[in-house]
C-alpha positions in Angstrom: 138.9 161.0 -212.0 140.2 164.1 -210.3 137.0 165.6 -208.9 138.5 168.7 -207.5 140.1 169.6 -210.9 136.8 168.9 -212.7 134.9 171.0 -210.2 137.2 173.9 -210.7 136.8 173.6 -214.5 133.0 173.7 -214.1 133.3 176.7 -211.9 135.2 178.5 -214.6 132.7 177.5 -217.2 129.8 178.7 -215.0 131.5 182.1 -214.7 131.9 182.3 -218.5 128.3 181.5 -219.2 127.2 183.7 -216.3 128.8 186.6 -218.0 126.7 186.0 -221.1 123.5 185.7 -219.1 124.2 188.9 -217.1 124.9 190.8 -220.3 121.6 189.6 -221.8 119.8 190.5 -218.6 120.6 194.2 -219.1 118.7 194.3 -222.4 116.3 191.4 -222.3 113.3 191.7 -224.6 110.2 190.1 -223.0 108.6 189.8 -226.5 111.2 187.0 -227.2 109.8 184.9 -224.3 108.4 181.4 -225.0 106.2 179.0 -223.1 107.0 175.3 -222.7 103.7 174.8 -220.8 101.4 176.5 -218.4 103.5 179.2 -216.6 106.6 177.4 -217.7 108.8 180.1 -219.3 111.9 179.8 -221.5 113.9 182.3 -223.4 116.7 182.3 -226.0 119.0 183.1 -223.0 118.2 179.7 -221.4 118.8 177.9 -224.7 122.0 179.6 -225.7 123.4 179.3 -222.2 122.7 175.5 -222.2 124.4 175.1 -225.6 127.5 176.9 -224.2 127.5 174.8 -221.1 127.2 171.6 -223.0 130.1 172.6 -225.3 132.3 173.4 -222.3 131.4 170.2 -220.4 132.1 168.1 -223.5 135.7 169.5 -223.4 136.0 168.4 -219.7 134.5 164.9 -220.1 134.1 164.0 -223.7 132.2 160.7 -223.1 129.7 162.0 -220.5 126.0 162.5 -221.5 123.6 165.3 -220.6 120.3 165.7 -218.8 119.4 169.3 -219.5 116.2 171.3 -218.9 116.2 172.8 -222.5 117.0 169.5 -224.3 119.7 171.0 -226.5 121.5 167.6 -226.3 119.8 164.2 -226.5 122.9 162.2 -225.7 122.7 160.2 -222.5 125.4 157.9 -221.1 124.7 154.7 -219.3 127.1 155.6 -216.5 128.0 159.3 -216.5 125.8 162.4 -217.1 125.9 166.1 -216.5 122.6 167.4 -215.1 122.2 171.0 -216.2 119.8 173.9 -215.6 121.3 176.8 -217.5 119.1 179.4 -215.9 117.3 178.3 -212.7 114.8 181.0 -212.0 113.8 182.0 -215.5 110.6 183.8 -214.3 112.7 185.9 -212.0 115.2 186.6 -214.8 112.5 187.8 -217.3 111.0 190.1 -214.6 114.3 191.5 -213.6 114.3 190.0 -210.2 116.9 188.0 -208.2 117.8 185.3 -207.7 118.6 183.2 -210.7 121.4 180.8 -211.1 123.3 178.3 -213.3 123.2 174.8 -211.9 125.5 172.0 -213.1 126.0 168.6 -211.5 127.9 165.4 -212.5 126.2 162.1 -211.8 128.2 158.9 -212.2 126.5 155.5 -211.6 123.8 157.1 -209.4 126.3 159.1 -207.3 126.6 162.9 -207.4 130.3 163.7 -207.8 130.4 167.5 -208.6 127.9 170.3 -208.0 128.1 173.9 -208.9 125.5 176.6 -208.4 126.4 180.1 -209.6 123.9 182.8 -208.4 124.4 185.6 -210.8 123.0 188.6 -209.0 125.3 188.4 -206.0 128.1 186.8 -208.0 128.3 183.9 -205.6 129.5 180.6 -206.8 128.8 177.6 -204.6 130.5 174.4 -205.4 131.4 171.0 -204.0 132.9 167.7 -205.0 132.2 164.4 -203.3 134.4 164.0 -200.2 135.9 167.5 -200.6 133.5 169.8 -198.7 131.4 172.7 -200.0 132.5 176.2 -200.8 131.3 179.7 -201.8 133.7 181.9 -203.7 136.6 180.0 -202.2 135.5 179.9 -198.6 134.2 176.7 -196.9 130.5 176.7 -196.0 128.5 174.7 -193.5 124.9 174.1 -192.8 123.1 175.8 -189.9 123.4 174.3 -186.4 119.9 175.2 -185.5 118.2 172.1 -184.0 114.5 173.0 -184.1 111.9 174.3 -186.6 111.1 177.0 -184.1 114.6 178.5 -184.5 114.7 178.1 -188.3 114.1 180.1 -191.5 112.5 177.8 -194.1 112.6 178.0 -197.9 110.1 176.5 -200.3 108.8 176.8 -203.8 105.4 176.7 -205.4 104.8 174.4 -208.5 103.9 176.5 -211.5 101.6 173.9 -213.1 101.0 170.9 -210.7 98.2 172.4 -208.6 96.4 169.1 -207.6 98.0 169.0 -204.2 97.9 172.7 -203.5 95.5 172.5 -200.5 97.8 170.0 -198.9 100.8 172.1 -199.6 99.2 175.2 -198.2 98.4 173.3 -195.0 102.1 172.4 -194.7 103.0 176.0 -195.5 100.7 177.3 -192.8 102.3 175.1 -190.1 105.8 176.3 -191.1 104.7 179.9 -191.1 103.3 179.5 -187.6 106.2 177.4 -186.1 109.3 178.9 -187.6 111.1 182.2 -188.0 109.3 182.5 -191.4 109.1 181.0 -194.9 110.7 182.4 -198.0 110.0 181.6 -201.6 112.8 182.9 -203.8 111.9 181.3 -207.1 115.1 179.3 -207.7 115.4 175.9 -206.1 119.1 175.7 -206.9 119.7 178.9 -205.0 117.6 177.7 -202.1 119.7 174.6 -201.7 122.9 176.6 -202.0 121.6 178.8 -199.2 120.8 175.8 -197.0 124.4 174.6 -197.6 125.7 178.0 -196.5 123.5 178.0 -193.3 121.3 180.9 -194.5 118.2 178.7 -194.5 117.8 175.9 -192.1 115.8 173.9 -194.6 114.2 173.7 -198.0 111.3 171.6 -199.2 109.3 171.4 -202.4 107.5 168.9 -204.7 107.2 168.6 -208.5 110.9 169.3 -208.9 113.1 168.1 -211.7 116.6 166.7 -211.4 118.2 169.8 -213.0 116.6 172.0 -210.3 118.2 170.1 -207.5 121.1 167.9 -208.4 123.9 170.3 -207.8 122.3 171.8 -204.7 121.8 168.3 -203.2 125.6 167.7 -203.3 126.2 171.1 -201.8 124.0 170.4 -198.8 125.5 167.0 -198.3 129.1 168.2 -198.5 128.2 171.1 -196.1 127.1 168.6 -193.5 123.4 168.5 -194.2 120.9 165.9 -195.0 118.7 165.3 -198.0 115.7 163.0 -198.2 112.5 162.6 -200.2 109.1 163.0 -198.5 109.3 159.4 -197.4 112.6 159.9 -195.7 114.4 157.9 -198.3 116.9 158.6 -201.1 114.7 159.0 -204.2 115.4 162.8 -204.3 117.3 163.4 -207.5 114.6 162.2 -209.9 111.7 161.6 -207.4 110.4 165.2 -207.5 110.0 165.6 -203.8 112.8 166.8 -201.6 113.7 168.0 -198.1 117.1 169.4 -197.5 118.2 170.6 -194.1 121.0 171.1 -191.6 119.8 169.4 -188.5 116.0 169.7 -188.6 115.3 167.1 -191.3 113.4 164.7 -189.0 111.1 167.4 -187.7 110.5 168.7 -191.2 109.6 165.2 -192.4 107.2 164.6 -189.5 105.4 167.9 -190.1 105.2 167.5 -193.8 103.8 163.9 -193.6 101.3 165.0 -191.0 99.5 166.4 -194.1 101.1 164.6 -197.0 100.7 160.9 -195.9 98.6 158.7 -198.2 98.7 161.3 -201.0 
């Protein structure tokens, strides 16, 4: 399996589908918006983009299955699956706000092999393949070298429907607000992770995440020299729903989060 060649094919596909999404953004009709659940938005753009991505990926690896946010394919492989978010940041998209991104990852026997995040507003395509490093628009990227939370800009997200731990989460947020350069909430976890990989954020953390939100970005961070764990400091971060991604402040992030999160 030539991972670099596969990655480049996925990058090309992301650009093709991105052109469709950007075209639709110019004339998007909010009346066509749908709700999958409380505050969980979806549009025809998400669905059509996912169909196009699946069609393109099938041409790259015909036997691979799919784990996609919009469920336009129910085929899963026992060994190899693409993990897809056709439009990460749908709420931003429908309100005409950046960022929003396409996120595509290849998972083989539990290992992430390829990750592509294409942020459409700045036309920045972040990509990585296992063992090959991480890149943005053809240029290598690396995580920040900052070594303390005090010198860091932190990214996070707020769950749109899982509010049972909100008080705990706000306590964590308060500490990061007080002890860092600041906290940003962009509304696209895939973009947040890409920005950690590029050294723009020192770290990102969130809970109630889905695999399609984070899979591609996880590989970006790892290949850019960063570290990814779950809230227990372990490796259940693709499907576990809780994630910390950082350059060199992961241990401090973990300690501060678990100061409030432990036993919950």
